[in-house]
PASEBA-1860 file (N, C-alpha, C; in nm, 3 decimals):
! residues 329
1> XXXXXXXX> 0.085/-0.121/0.000/0.000/0.000/0.000/0.088/0.125/0.000 ~ 0.051/0.223/-0.081/0.125/0.348/-0.087/0.126/0.416/0.050 ~ 0.242/0.472/0.088/0.257/0.533/0.221/0.157/0.645/0.245 ~ 0.135/0.730/0.144/0.043/0.842/0.161/-0.100/0.795/0.186 ~ -0.139/0.686/0.119/-0.274/0.631/0.140/-0.284/0.575/0.282 ~ -0.178/0.507/0.328/-0.178/0.452/0.463/-0.191/0.563/0.567 ~ -0.118/0.672/0.546/-0.122/0.782/0.643/-0.260/0.846/0.648 ~ -0.321/0.868/0.531/-0.453/0.931/0.533/-0.558/0.837/0.594
9> XXXXXXXX> -0.540/0.707/0.576/-0.631/0.611/0.642/-0.616/0.619/0.794 ~ -0.491/0.636/0.840/-0.468/0.651/0.984/-0.537/0.776/1.036 ~ -0.526/0.885/0.961/-0.592/1.010/1.001/-0.743/0.991/1.010 ~ -0.802/0.927/0.909/-0.947/0.907/0.908/-0.991/0.820/1.026 ~ -0.916/0.713/1.052/-0.949/0.624/1.164/-0.939/0.699/1.297 ~ -0.833/0.779/1.313/-0.817/0.856/1.437/-0.926/0.961/1.452 ~ -0.965/1.024/1.340/-1.071/1.125/1.346/-1.204/1.063/1.387 ~ -1.233/0.946/1.333/-1.358/0.878/1.370/-1.350/0.826/1.513
17> XXXXXXXX> -1.230/0.784/1.556/-1.213/0.742/1.696/-1.237/0.861/1.790 ~ -1.183/0.978/1.752/-1.208/1.100/1.831/-1.357/1.130/1.837 ~ -1.425/1.116/1.723/-1.569/1.142/1.716/-1.646/1.045/1.805 ~ -1.605/0.919/1.802/-1.669/0.817/1.886/-1.651/0.850/2.034 ~ -1.527/0.882/2.072/-1.499/0.918/2.212/-1.572/1.045/2.250 ~ -1.576/1.140/2.158/-1.650/1.264/2.181/-1.796/1.233/2.209 ~ -1.851/1.132/2.141/-1.990/1.093/2.162/-2.017/1.048/2.303 ~ -1.934/0.953/2.355/-1.965/0.907/2.491/-1.911/1.004/2.597
25> XXXXXXXX> -1.811/1.085/2.561/-1.761/1.186/2.654/-1.864/1.296/2.675 ~ -1.935/1.333/2.568/-2.027/1.447/2.573/-2.173/1.408/2.576 ~ -2.203/1.278/2.590/-2.343/1.237/2.603/-2.412/1.314/2.715 ~ -2.336/1.340/2.821/-2.393/1.409/2.936/-2.448/1.546/2.900 ~ -2.390/1.610/2.797/-2.438/1.742/2.757/-2.588/1.741/2.727 ~ -2.632/1.634/2.665/-2.770/1.630/2.618/-2.868/1.570/2.718 ~ -2.822/1.477/2.800/-2.920/1.399/2.876/-2.901/1.401/3.027 ~ -2.798/1.467/3.078/-2.772/1.462/3.222/-2.890/1.513/3.304
33> XXXXXXXX> -2.948/1.625/3.261/-3.056/1.682/3.341/-3.182/1.596/3.334 ~ -3.214/1.543/3.215/-3.336/1.462/3.202/-3.323/1.328/3.274 ~ -3.200/1.275/3.283/-3.178/1.151/3.358/-3.185/1.178/3.508 ~ -3.124/1.288/3.552/-3.119/1.317/3.695/-3.257/1.348/3.752 ~ -3.347/1.403/3.671/-3.483/1.432/3.718/-3.580/1.317/3.689 ~ -3.528/1.211/3.628/-3.607/1.091/3.593/-3.715/1.119/3.489 ~ -3.691/1.223/3.410/-3.782/1.246/3.297/-3.765/1.135/3.195 ~ -3.643/1.083/3.185/-3.614/0.973/3.095/-3.531/0.868/3.167
41> XXXXXXXX> -3.556/0.742/3.133/-3.470/0.637/3.183/-3.335/0.646/3.113 ~ -3.226/0.613/3.182/-3.093/0.632/3.124/-3.075/0.571/2.985 ~ -3.113/0.445/2.967/-3.093/0.381/2.838/-3.179/0.445/2.729 ~ -3.301/0.482/2.764/-3.388/0.551/2.667/-3.328/0.685/2.627 ~ -3.279/0.758/2.726/-3.219/0.889/2.701/-3.099/0.878/2.609 ~ -3.015/0.778/2.633/-2.893/0.761/2.553/-2.927/0.725/2.409 ~ -3.022/0.635/2.389/-3.059/0.596/2.253/-3.123/0.713/2.178 ~ -3.206/0.790/2.247/-3.265/0.908/2.184/-3.155/1.007/2.146
49> XXXXXXXX> -3.059/1.027/2.236/-2.949/1.119/2.209/-2.867/1.073/2.089 ~ -2.846/0.941/2.078/-2.769/0.887/1.966/-2.837/0.916/1.833 ~ -2.968/0.894/1.827/-3.043/0.917/1.703/-3.044/1.065/1.667 ~ -3.068/1.151/1.765/-3.075/1.295/1.738/-2.937/1.351/1.705 ~ -2.834/1.297/1.768/-2.697/1.337/1.734/-2.668/1.309/1.587 ~ -2.709/1.190/1.542/-2.685/1.150/1.403/-2.757/1.245/1.307 ~ -2.884/1.273/1.337/-2.962/1.360/1.250/-2.902/1.500/1.243 ~ -2.861/1.551/1.357/-2.800/1.684/1.360/-2.669/1.688/1.283
57> XXXXXXXX> -2.592/1.579/1.294/-2.460/1.575/1.232/-2.464/1.579/1.080 ~ -2.565/1.516/1.021/-2.566/1.506/0.874/-2.630/1.628/0.807 ~ -2.684/1.720/0.887/-2.761/1.829/0.826/-2.682/1.960/0.811 ~ -2.563/1.970/0.874/-2.488/2.095/0.868/-2.340/2.068/0.843 ~ -2.273/2.163/0.777/-2.129/2.148/0.751/-2.050/2.276/0.775 ~ -2.116/2.384/0.813/-2.047/2.512/0.830/-1.935/2.507/0.931 ~ -1.960/2.441/1.043/-1.858/2.431/1.148/-1.739/2.348/1.098 ~ -1.767/2.245/1.020/-1.660/2.161/0.964/-1.565/2.246/0.878
65> XXXXXXXX> -1.620/2.336/0.798/-1.537/2.421/0.714/-1.452/2.515/0.798 ~ -1.508/2.564/0.908/-1.432/2.652/0.997/-1.316/2.576/1.060 ~ -1.343/2.457/1.111/-1.238/2.375/1.172/-1.130/2.341/1.070 ~ -1.175/2.305/0.949/-1.082/2.258/0.848/-0.997/2.366/0.785 ~ -1.037/2.493/0.794/-0.962/2.595/0.723/-0.922/2.718/0.801 ~ -0.970/2.734/0.924/-0.944/2.859/0.996/-0.813/2.859/1.074 ~ -0.773/2.746/1.129/-0.650/2.740/1.209/-0.528/2.738/1.119 ~ -0.538/2.669/1.007/-0.428/2.663/0.909/-0.487/2.630/0.773
73> XXXXXXXX> -0.414/2.664/0.668/-0.457/2.634/0.532/-0.403/2.496/0.494 ~ -0.492/2.396/0.482/-0.443/2.261/0.455/-0.367/2.247/0.324 ~ -0.399/2.333/0.227/-0.333/2.325/0.097/-0.188/2.372/0.103 ~ -0.152/2.443/0.211/-0.016/2.497/0.222/0.072/2.419/0.320 ~ 0.022/2.306/0.369/0.100/2.225/0.463/0.154/2.101/0.393 ~ 0.284/2.094/0.380/0.345/1.976/0.317/0.335/1.853/0.406 ~ 0.332/1.876/0.536/0.326/1.766/0.634/0.193/1.768/0.709 ~ 0.088/1.808/0.639/-0.042/1.824/0.705/-0.097/1.697/0.767
81> XXXXXXXX> -0.076/1.583/0.703/-0.128/1.458/0.757/-0.058/1.421/0.887 ~ 0.073/1.442/0.894/0.146/1.415/1.017/0.099/1.508/1.130 ~ 0.074/1.634/1.094/0.022/1.731/1.191/-0.113/1.683/1.247 ~ -0.199/1.632/1.160/-0.330/1.586/1.203/-0.321/1.462/1.292 ~ -0.227/1.373/1.264/-0.209/1.255/1.349/-0.173/1.297/1.491 ~ -0.077/1.391/1.503/-0.038/1.441/1.636/-0.156/1.511/1.704 ~ -0.232/1.588/1.625/-0.349/1.658/1.678/-0.450/1.562/1.737 ~ -0.485/1.461/1.661/-0.590/1.368/1.704/-0.545/1.282/1.821
89> XXXXXXXX> -0.421/1.239/1.820/-0.370/1.159/1.933/-0.375/1.239/2.063 ~ -0.333/1.365/2.058/-0.335/1.450/2.178/-0.478/1.472/2.228 ~ -0.571/1.501/2.135/-0.710/1.527/2.173/-0.775/1.401/2.231 ~ -0.747/1.286/2.173/-0.803/1.160/2.221/-0.750/1.130/2.362 ~ -0.620/1.146/2.382/-0.559/1.119/2.514/-0.624/1.208/2.620 ~ -0.639/1.337/2.590/-0.698/1.429/2.689/-0.844/1.395/2.716 ~ -0.919/1.361/2.613/-1.058/1.323/2.633/-1.071/1.200/2.723 ~ -0.986/1.103/2.703/-0.992/0.981/2.783/-0.954/1.008/2.929
97> XXXXXXXX> -0.855/1.094/2.949/-0.814/1.129/3.087/-0.928/1.198/3.160 ~ -0.988/1.299/3.095/-1.095/1.374/3.162/-1.220/1.289/3.180 ~ -1.246/1.199/3.084/-1.361/1.107/3.099/-1.338/1.015/3.219 ~ -1.216/0.964/3.233/-1.186/0.870/3.343/-1.211/0.934/3.479 ~ -1.176/1.062/3.490/-1.194/1.132/3.618/-1.328/1.203/3.629 ~ -1.414/1.185/3.528/-1.548/1.243/3.533/-1.550/1.394/3.524 ~ -1.451/1.452/3.454/-1.443/1.598/3.441/-1.506/1.639/3.308 ~ -1.611/1.721/3.310/-1.673/1.764/3.184/-1.590/1.870/3.113
105> XXXXXXXX> -1.476/1.829/3.062/-1.390/1.920/2.985/-1.443/1.929/2.842 ~ -1.379/2.013/2.763/-1.428/2.038/2.627/-1.350/1.961/2.522 ~ -1.420/1.878/2.446/-1.358/1.811/2.332/-1.319/1.913/2.226 ~ -1.396/2.020/2.216/-1.366/2.125/2.119/-1.236/2.196/2.154 ~ -1.221/2.231/2.281/-1.096/2.293/2.326/-0.979/2.201/2.299 ~ -1.000/2.071/2.329/-0.892/1.974/2.310/-0.849/1.968/2.163 ~ -0.946/1.964/2.073/-0.913/1.951/1.931/-0.849/2.079/1.876 ~ -0.906/2.193/1.908/-0.853/2.320/1.858/-0.713/2.346/1.914
113> XXXXXXXX> -0.696/2.325/2.044/-0.566/2.345/2.107/-0.461/2.251/2.050 ~ -0.499/2.125/2.030/-0.405/2.026/1.976/-0.366/2.061/1.833 ~ -0.462/2.104/1.752/-0.433/2.141/1.613/-0.337/2.260/1.608 ~ -0.363/2.360/1.692/-0.275/2.478/1.695/-0.134/2.438/1.738 ~ -0.122/2.354/1.839/0.009/2.311/1.887/0.085/2.231/1.783 ~ 0.015/2.140/1.716/0.079/2.055/1.616/0.123/2.136/1.494 ~ 0.039/2.232/1.451/0.076/2.318/1.338/0.197/2.403/1.374 ~ 0.197/2.459/1.495/0.307/2.545/1.540/0.439/2.471/1.540
121> XXXXXXXX> 0.439/2.349/1.596/0.562/2.271/1.606/0.598/2.205/1.474 ~ 0.497/2.149/1.406/0.524/2.070/1.286/0.545/2.150/1.160 ~ 0.479/2.267/1.150/0.487/2.345/1.027/0.547/2.483/1.047 ~ 0.554/2.527/1.172/0.610/2.659/1.202/0.502/2.760/1.233 ~ 0.535/2.861/1.314/0.436/2.961/1.356/0.376/3.040/1.241 ~ 0.451/3.054/1.129/0.399/3.130/1.015/0.284/3.058/0.945 ~ 0.269/2.927/0.968/0.160/2.850/0.907/0.033/2.853/0.992 ~ 0.045/2.907/1.113/-0.071/2.914/1.203/-0.148/3.043/1.173
129> XXXXXXXX> -0.274/3.029/1.136/-0.359/3.143/1.105/-0.414/3.201/1.235 ~ -0.346/3.301/1.288/-0.381/3.353/1.420/-0.518/3.421/1.421 ~ -0.555/3.485/1.310/-0.686/3.552/1.308/-0.799/3.449/1.315 ~ -0.784/3.340/1.238/-0.885/3.234/1.242/-0.886/3.163/1.376 ~ -0.768/3.138/1.431/-0.757/3.072/1.562/-0.820/3.159/1.670 ~ -0.792/3.290/1.665/-0.847/3.382/1.765/-0.999/3.389/1.757 ~ -1.052/3.387/1.634/-1.198/3.391/1.616/-1.263/3.269/1.681 ~ -1.201/3.153/1.663/-1.254/3.030/1.723/-1.247/3.039/1.875
137> XXXXXXXX> -1.135/3.087/1.928/-1.118/3.099/2.073/-1.222/3.194/2.132 ~ -1.249/3.303/2.061/-1.351/3.398/2.109/-1.486/3.330/2.121 ~ -1.521/3.248/2.021/-1.647/3.174/2.029/-1.650/3.078/2.145 ~ -1.537/3.011/2.169/-1.529/2.915/2.279/-1.537/2.984/2.414 ~ -1.483/3.106/2.423/-1.482/3.180/2.550/-1.617/3.244/2.579 ~ -1.676/3.308/2.477/-1.798/3.385/2.501/-1.924/3.299/2.511 ~ -1.925/3.183/2.446/-2.046/3.101/2.447/-2.087/3.056/2.589 ~ -1.993/3.012/2.675/-2.038/2.976/2.810/-2.086/3.095/2.892
145> XXXXXXXX> -2.027/3.213/2.869/-2.073/3.333/2.940/-2.216/3.367/2.899 ~ -2.241/3.358/2.769/-2.377/3.384/2.718/-2.474/3.281/2.774 ~ -2.431/3.153/2.778/-2.518/3.047/2.829/-2.552/3.069/2.976 ~ -2.455/3.115/3.054/-2.479/3.142/3.197/-2.586/3.250/3.212 ~ -2.569/3.359/3.140/-2.662/3.473/3.152/-2.801/3.434/3.103 ~ -2.808/3.367/2.987/-2.938/3.327/2.932/-3.007/3.227/3.023 ~ -2.931/3.131/3.077/-2.988/3.034/3.170/-3.046/3.101/3.293 ~ -2.974/3.199/3.345/-3.021/3.274/3.463/-3.151/3.347/3.431
153> XXXXXXXX> -3.154/3.415/3.316/-3.273/3.493/3.278/-3.394/3.402/3.256 ~ -3.375/3.293/3.183/-3.487/3.202/3.156/-3.543/3.145/3.287 ~ -3.453/3.108/3.378/-3.500/3.050/3.505/-3.574/3.154/3.589 ~ -3.528/3.278/3.588/-3.596/3.383/3.662/-3.736/3.408/3.604 ~ -3.747/3.404/3.472/-3.878/3.423/3.407/-3.972/3.309/3.445 ~ -3.921/3.186/3.443/-4.004/3.070/3.479/-4.047/3.077/3.625 ~ -3.957/3.120/3.711/-3.992/3.135/3.854/-4.105/3.237/3.870 ~ -4.098/3.345/3.796/-4.200/3.449/3.806/-4.334/3.399/3.753
161> XXXXXXXX> -4.332/3.328/3.640/-4.456/3.278/3.578/-4.525/3.176/3.667 ~ -4.446/3.085/3.727/-4.505/2.973/3.802/-4.494/2.990/3.954 ~ -4.474/3.113/3.999/-4.453/3.138/4.141/-4.570/3.091/4.227 ~ -4.692/3.102/4.175/-4.811/3.069/4.255/-4.861/2.928/4.231 ~ -4.792/2.852/4.149/-4.833/2.714/4.121/-4.768/2.618/4.219 ~ -4.830/2.506/4.240/-4.774/2.402/4.325/-4.647/2.346/4.262 ~ -4.537/2.337/4.340/-4.411/2.281/4.286/-4.431/2.142/4.225 ~ -4.516/2.060/4.288/-4.540/1.924/4.238/-4.602/1.928/4.098
169> XXXXXXXX> -4.703/2.015/4.080/-4.770/2.027/3.951/-4.676/2.081/3.844 ~ -4.599/2.183/3.883/-4.504/2.244/3.789/-4.401/2.142/3.742 ~ -4.343/2.070/3.836/-4.238/1.974/3.800/-4.293/1.856/3.719 ~ -4.417/1.818/3.746/-4.478/1.710/3.668/-4.489/1.751/3.522 ~ -4.531/1.874/3.497/-4.544/1.923/3.361/-4.410/1.938/3.292 ~ -4.313/1.991/3.364/-4.182/2.013/3.303/-4.103/1.884/3.285 ~ -4.138/1.781/3.360/-4.071/1.651/3.339/-4.102/1.600/3.198 ~ -4.226/1.623/3.152/-4.262/1.586/3.015/-4.194/1.677/2.914
177> XXXXXXXX> -4.189/1.806/2.944/-4.125/1.901/2.854/-3.976/1.872/2.839 ~ -3.916/1.815/2.942/-3.773/1.784/2.936/-3.739/1.683/2.827 ~ -3.832/1.596/2.798/-3.808/1.497/2.692/-3.784/1.569/2.559 ~ -3.865/1.673/2.535/-3.852/1.751/2.411/-3.721/1.828/2.410 ~ -3.689/1.896/2.520/-3.567/1.976/2.522/-3.442/1.889/2.519 ~ -3.447/1.770/2.577/-3.333/1.679/2.570/-3.308/1.635/2.426 ~ -3.417/1.610/2.352/-3.405/1.572/2.211/-3.347/1.688/2.129 ~ -3.395/1.810/2.156/-3.343/1.927/2.085/-3.196/1.948/2.118
185> XXXXXXXX> -3.162/1.933/2.246/-3.023/1.949/2.289/-2.933/1.847/2.219 ~ -2.979/1.724/2.206/-2.902/1.619/2.138/-2.883/1.653/1.991 ~ -2.988/1.704/1.929/-2.981/1.742/1.787/-2.877/1.852/1.767 ~ -2.882/1.956/1.850/-2.788/2.067/1.834/-2.645/2.022/1.863 ~ -2.630/1.928/1.956/-2.498/1.872/1.985/-2.439/1.811/1.858 ~ -2.521/1.738/1.784/-2.475/1.679/1.659/-2.442/1.783/1.554 ~ -2.518/1.894/1.550/-2.494/1.997/1.449/-2.360/2.065/1.468 ~ -2.306/2.062/1.589/-2.180/2.133/1.614/-2.063/2.037/1.638
193> XXXXXXXX> -2.080/1.943/1.730/-1.966/1.860/1.769/-1.922/1.762/1.660 ~ -2.014/1.699/1.593/-1.975/1.602/1.489/-1.907/1.671/1.372 ~ -1.932/1.800/1.355/-1.870/1.874/1.245/-1.718/1.881/1.261 ~ -1.670/1.867/1.384/-1.526/1.886/1.407/-1.445/1.773/1.345 ~ -1.492/1.650/1.359/-1.423/1.538/1.295/-1.436/1.548/1.143 ~ -1.553/1.593/1.095/-1.570/1.612/0.951/-1.469/1.713/0.898 ~ -1.448/1.821/0.973/-1.353/1.923/0.931/-1.211/1.870/0.924 ~ -1.174/1.786/1.021/-1.039/1.729/1.024/-1.018/1.635/0.906
201> XXXXXXXX> -1.117/1.551/0.877/-1.104/1.457/0.765/-1.097/1.533/0.632 ~ -1.179/1.637/0.618/-1.176/1.718/0.495/-1.041/1.790/0.483 ~ -0.989/1.839/0.594/-0.855/1.899/0.600/-0.753/1.800/0.545 ~ -0.763/1.674/0.588/-0.670/1.570/0.543/-0.684/1.545/0.393 ~ -0.806/1.543/0.342/-0.829/1.518/0.200/-0.770/1.630/0.113 ~ -0.781/1.754/0.161/-0.723/1.867/0.087/-0.571/1.862/0.093 ~ -0.518/1.833/0.211/-0.372/1.823/0.227/-0.313/1.717/0.135 ~ -0.383/1.603/0.124/-0.334/1.492/0.043/-0.370/1.507/-0.105
209> XXXXXXXX> -0.431/1.623/-0.141/-0.466/1.653/-0.280/-0.574/1.562/-0.338 ~ -0.659/1.505/-0.250/-0.771/1.426/-0.300/-0.888/1.516/-0.339 ~ -0.887/1.640/-0.287/-0.984/1.740/-0.329/-0.922/1.877/-0.306 ~ -0.974/1.980/-0.372/-0.914/2.113/-0.362/-1.010/2.215/-0.301 ~ -1.105/2.169/-0.223/-1.202/2.258/-0.159/-1.241/2.199/-0.024 ~ -1.308/2.283/0.057/-1.344/2.238/0.193/-1.487/2.188/0.203 ~ -1.551/2.158/0.090/-1.685/2.097/0.096/-1.672/1.956/0.153 ~ -1.759/1.921/0.245/-1.751/1.792/0.312/-1.820/1.685/0.228
217> XXXXXXXX> -1.748/1.581/0.186/-1.810/1.473/0.107/-1.918/1.400/0.188 ~ -2.013/1.343/0.117/-2.123/1.273/0.183/-2.074/1.158/0.270 ~ -1.974/1.083/0.221/-1.926/0.968/0.300/-1.861/1.014/0.430 ~ -1.802/1.134/0.429/-1.743/1.188/0.552/-1.854/1.225/0.650 ~ -1.961/1.288/0.599/-2.075/1.323/0.684/-2.132/1.198/0.751 ~ -2.157/1.097/0.671/-2.222/0.976/0.723/-2.133/0.901/0.821 ~ -2.003/0.892/0.791/-1.913/0.818/0.880/-1.893/0.892/1.012 ~ -1.879/1.025/1.007/-1.862/1.102/1.131/-1.989/1.100/1.214
225> XXXXXXXX> -2.103/1.114/1.148/-2.231/1.110/1.220/-2.253/0.974/1.285 ~ -2.217/0.868/1.215/-2.232/0.733/1.270/-2.140/0.711/1.389 ~ -2.014/0.757/1.377/-1.919/0.742/1.487/-1.967/0.816/1.611 ~ -2.017/0.938/1.590/-2.069/1.017/1.702/-2.188/0.947/1.767 ~ -2.279/0.897/1.685/-2.399/0.830/1.737/-2.364/0.703/1.813 ~ -2.269/0.626/1.760/-2.228/0.503/1.828/-2.162/0.535/1.962 ~ -2.079/0.638/1.964/-2.017/0.679/2.089/-2.120/0.725/2.191 ~ -2.217/0.801/2.142/-2.325/0.847/2.230/-2.402/0.730/2.290
233> XXXXXXXX> -2.420/0.624/2.210/-2.497/0.508/2.257/-2.428/0.435/2.371 ~ -2.296/0.455/2.386/-2.222/0.392/2.496/-2.254/0.461/2.628 ~ -2.257/0.596/2.624/-2.293/0.671/2.743/-2.175/0.699/2.835 ~ -2.155/0.827/2.868/-2.046/0.866/2.958/-2.098/0.885/3.099 ~ -2.116/0.774/3.169/-2.186/0.777/3.298/-2.118/0.863/3.404 ~ -1.985/0.866/3.404/-1.917/0.945/3.508/-1.945/1.093/3.492 ~ -1.943/1.141/3.368/-1.969/1.283/3.344/-2.118/1.314/3.360 ~ -2.204/1.220/3.324/-2.347/1.238/3.347/-2.374/1.260/3.496
241> XXXXXXXX> -2.306/1.182/3.580/-2.324/1.194/3.725/-2.278/1.331/3.774 ~ -2.163/1.377/3.723/-2.111/1.507/3.764/-2.207/1.619/3.727 ~ -2.253/1.620/3.602/-2.336/1.730/3.555/-2.479/1.722/3.605 ~ -2.529/1.601/3.622/-2.669/1.585/3.658/-2.699/1.592/3.806 ~ -2.598/1.565/3.890/-2.627/1.557/4.033/-2.533/1.636/4.122 ~ -2.413/1.667/4.076/-2.314/1.723/4.167/-2.305/1.876/4.165 ~ -2.354/1.941/4.059/-2.345/2.087/4.054/-2.451/2.150/4.143 ~ -2.575/2.106/4.131/-2.681/2.140/4.226/-2.796/2.043/4.203
249> XXXXXXXX> -2.890/2.039/4.297/-3.003/1.946/4.286/-3.099/1.998/4.180 ~ -3.101/1.929/4.067/-3.180/1.975/3.953/-3.322/1.918/3.958 ~ -3.421/2.007/3.946/-3.560/1.967/3.933/-3.602/1.983/3.787 ~ -3.714/1.922/3.747/-3.754/1.927/3.606/-3.759/2.067/3.546 ~ -3.809/2.166/3.619/-3.815/2.301/3.564/-3.675/2.356/3.540 ~ -3.579/2.320/3.628/-3.441/2.363/3.609/-3.378/2.293/3.489 ~ -3.406/2.163/3.476/-3.352/2.088/3.363/-3.403/2.141/3.230 ~ -3.532/2.174/3.227/-3.591/2.232/3.106/-3.521/2.362/3.069
257> XXXXXXXX> -3.503/2.449/3.167/-3.439/2.579/3.142/-3.295/2.562/3.095 ~ -3.223/2.469/3.157/-3.083/2.447/3.120/-3.070/2.390/2.978 ~ -3.154/2.291/2.946/-3.148/2.230/2.813/-3.187/2.329/2.704 ~ -3.292/2.408/2.731/-3.336/2.507/2.634/-3.226/2.611/2.609 ~ -3.160/2.651/2.716/-3.051/2.748/2.704/-2.934/2.690/2.625 ~ -2.890/2.571/2.666/-2.776/2.509/2.599/-2.801/2.487/2.452 ~ -2.920/2.437/2.419/-2.953/2.411/2.278/-2.956/2.540/2.197 ~ -3.008/2.646/2.255/-3.017/2.775/2.184/-2.879/2.830/2.154
265> XXXXXXXX> -2.790/2.826/2.253/-2.655/2.879/2.234/-2.578/2.797/2.131 ~ -2.588/2.665/2.142/-2.514/2.577/2.049/-2.565/2.594/1.906 ~ -2.697/2.595/1.889/-2.752/2.605/1.754/-2.725/2.743/1.693 ~ -2.727/2.845/1.777/-2.691/2.978/1.729/-2.548/2.981/1.676 ~ -2.458/2.915/1.749/-2.319/2.908/1.704/-2.307/2.828/1.575 ~ -2.383/2.720/1.564/-2.381/2.640/1.441/-2.423/2.724/1.320 ~ -2.527/2.804/1.336/-2.573/2.888/1.226/-2.469/2.993/1.187 ~ -2.384/3.032/1.285/-2.276/3.128/1.258/-2.148/3.058/1.214
273> XXXXXXXX> -2.153/2.924/1.200/-2.038/2.843/1.160/-1.926/2.848/1.263 ~ -1.961/2.866/1.390/-1.861/2.873/1.495/-1.858/2.743/1.576 ~ -1.741/2.681/1.591/-1.732/2.564/1.678/-1.731/2.610/1.823 ~ -1.825/2.564/1.902/-1.827/2.598/2.044/-1.822/2.470/2.125 ~ -1.796/2.486/2.250/-1.794/2.370/2.338/-1.936/2.341/2.387 ~ -1.990/2.228/2.344/-2.123/2.190/2.393/-2.117/2.163/2.543 ~ -2.004/2.112/2.589/-1.986/2.089/2.733/-1.996/2.220/2.809 ~ -1.923/2.322/2.762/-1.926/2.452/2.829/-2.065/2.513/2.826
281> XXXXXXXX> -2.132/2.501/2.712/-2.263/2.564/2.697/-2.363/2.508/2.798 ~ -2.374/2.375/2.805/-2.475/2.318/2.894/-2.434/2.329/3.041 ~ -2.303/2.316/3.070/-2.259/2.331/3.209/-2.282/2.473/3.257 ~ -2.249/2.571/3.174/-2.272/2.711/3.212/-2.421/2.740/3.225 ~ -2.502/2.678/3.138/-2.647/2.694/3.150/-2.696/2.639/3.284 ~ -2.645/2.523/3.324/-2.682/2.464/3.452/-2.641/2.556/3.567 ~ -2.522/2.614/3.559/-2.475/2.706/3.663/-2.563/2.831/3.669 ~ -2.601/2.883/3.550/-2.687/3.001/3.547/-2.825/2.973/3.604
289> XXXXXXXX> -2.881/2.859/3.567/-3.012/2.819/3.618/-3.005/2.796/3.770 ~ -2.899/2.730/3.814/-2.883/2.706/3.957/-2.870/2.834/4.037 ~ -2.800/2.932/3.980/-2.784/3.062/4.046/-2.918/3.133/4.059 ~ -3.002/3.119/3.957/-3.134/3.182/3.962/-3.223/3.113/4.063 ~ -3.208/2.981/4.076/-3.288/2.907/4.173/-3.251/2.950/4.315 ~ -3.125/2.942/4.345/-3.070/2.989/4.474/-2.919/2.984/4.463 ~ -2.856/3.099/4.475/-2.712/3.107/4.452/-2.634/3.009/4.539 ~ -2.677/2.994/4.662/-2.606/2.906/4.756/-2.628/2.758/4.725
297> XXXXXXXX> -2.726/2.728/4.637/-2.754/2.587/4.604/-2.647/2.528/4.514 ~ -2.573/2.615/4.444/-2.470/2.568/4.351/-2.343/2.533/4.428 ~ -2.286/2.420/4.395/-2.159/2.380/4.456/-2.045/2.447/4.379 ~ -2.012/2.569/4.425/-1.919/2.652/4.350/-1.777/2.597/4.353 ~ -1.745/2.516/4.453/-1.611/2.456/4.457/-1.594/2.359/4.340 ~ -1.699/2.279/4.313/-1.695/2.189/4.198/-1.694/2.268/4.068 ~ -1.776/2.374/4.063/-1.779/2.459/3.943/-1.641/2.518/3.917 ~ -1.572/2.555/4.024/-1.438/2.610/4.009/-1.342/2.509/3.949
305> XXXXXXXX> -1.352/2.384/3.992/-1.263/2.280/3.937/-1.293/2.255/3.789 ~ -1.421/2.264/3.754/-1.459/2.247/3.613/-1.401/2.360/3.529 ~ -1.411/2.483/3.580/-1.358/2.599/3.507/-1.206/2.587/3.490 ~ -1.138/2.541/3.593/-0.992/2.521/3.583/-0.960/2.423/3.471 ~ -1.039/2.314/3.462/-1.017/2.216/3.355/-1.037/2.282/3.219 ~ -1.137/2.370/3.208/-1.160/2.440/3.083/-1.039/2.525/3.044 ~ -0.987/2.600/3.144/-0.879/2.696/3.117/-0.750/2.625/3.076 ~ -0.720/2.512/3.141/-0.591/2.447/3.116/-0.593/2.355/2.994
313> XXXXXXXX> -0.712/2.323/2.942/-0.720/2.225/2.832/-0.640/2.268/2.710 ~ -0.663/2.389/2.659/-0.597/2.430/2.535/-0.444/2.432/2.547 ~ -0.386/2.496/2.651/-0.239/2.493/2.659/-0.182/2.353/2.679 ~ -0.251/2.269/2.758/-0.198/2.134/2.782/-0.198/2.052/2.654 ~ -0.309/2.051/2.582/-0.314/1.969/2.460/-0.226/2.027/2.350 ~ -0.207/2.159/2.350/-0.117/2.220/2.251/0.025/2.170/2.272 ~ 0.069/2.169/2.398/0.203/2.117/2.430/0.210/1.968/2.401 ~ 0.105/1.895/2.438/0.103/1.750/2.418/0.111/1.715/2.269
321> XXXXXXXX> 0.034/1.784/2.187/0.037/1.754/2.042/0.173/1.788/1.982 ~ 0.234/1.897/2.031/0.367/1.933/1.984/0.470/1.826/2.019 ~ 0.461/1.774/2.142/0.552/1.668/2.185/0.531/1.540/2.103 ~ 0.405/1.506/2.081/0.374/1.386/2.003/0.430/1.399/1.862 ~ 0.416/1.518/1.804/0.471/1.540/1.669/0.622/1.519/1.669 ~ 0.690/1.578/1.770/0.835/1.565/1.778/0.879/1.420/1.793 ~ 0.806/1.346/1.876/0.841/1.207/1.902/0.818/1.120/1.779 ~ 0.705/1.137/1.713/0.670/1.050/1.601/0.738/1.089/1.470
329> X> 0.760/1.220/1.447/0.802/1.262/1.314/0.931/1.343/1.315
END
């Protein structure tokens, strides 16, 4: 087999492996609140999330084009495939570490940071598109802040509307509504997160001269969507437990508000072709909703540890991908 074909096959396999791991790592984004409030049984929630993830993944490609062309120009990298191998290995390693410890870190941060680090070390700083990289970072930074504020506002509005209703009656109604918002959240997760592996594979195809544009081929859409859905079907129970039960005691009305917020922020970013962290969006939404419920109800020490994981992800994976590139190539 020709060496270049072997290398691109390795890239594709690693990209789909990242997508698969991203699926079970980020399953909690879509279903943690609905599982914790018992709106859905865990297995039902996971299978629904898998189906909706798949549907969302095959319907959009804007984020894939951003991932594939904003950090670096694949057509100008002579060693682009090697750079992508280092990128994907670093992102996969970090995802597995954070999954093992139940830390809801960002797969998006891991991938973007790893790509920037690998391009910097493997191709040189002049090949790194700082304007495109900065634009992506801005989206990753501002989206959780927006989610926190929107989650707080939505929860305050719901508290005002249902202030005179019986908590039991309110929660019974919102437990049913959570099924809908969990499905929407899963769909939007697919529209953004699955695009990242599609962008990496398309980047590889352009680098290897198999195509000269960033349009995502149908087989790439289907394979990435399938990998994401299969990963989602496994379920990331440790992270589900962290997000669904450890930040604050979530009731159905809170879960509805958090899911609606997270889905809105993620889908808005998808329409703007911006890759955002679905983990950050839903976690920040939960924190905002919890703050509106009662500020002291939120376990801010745990929230602080989650934020630290967010902050350190990009620099750590950037260094890791650079080291992996040096070791392998």
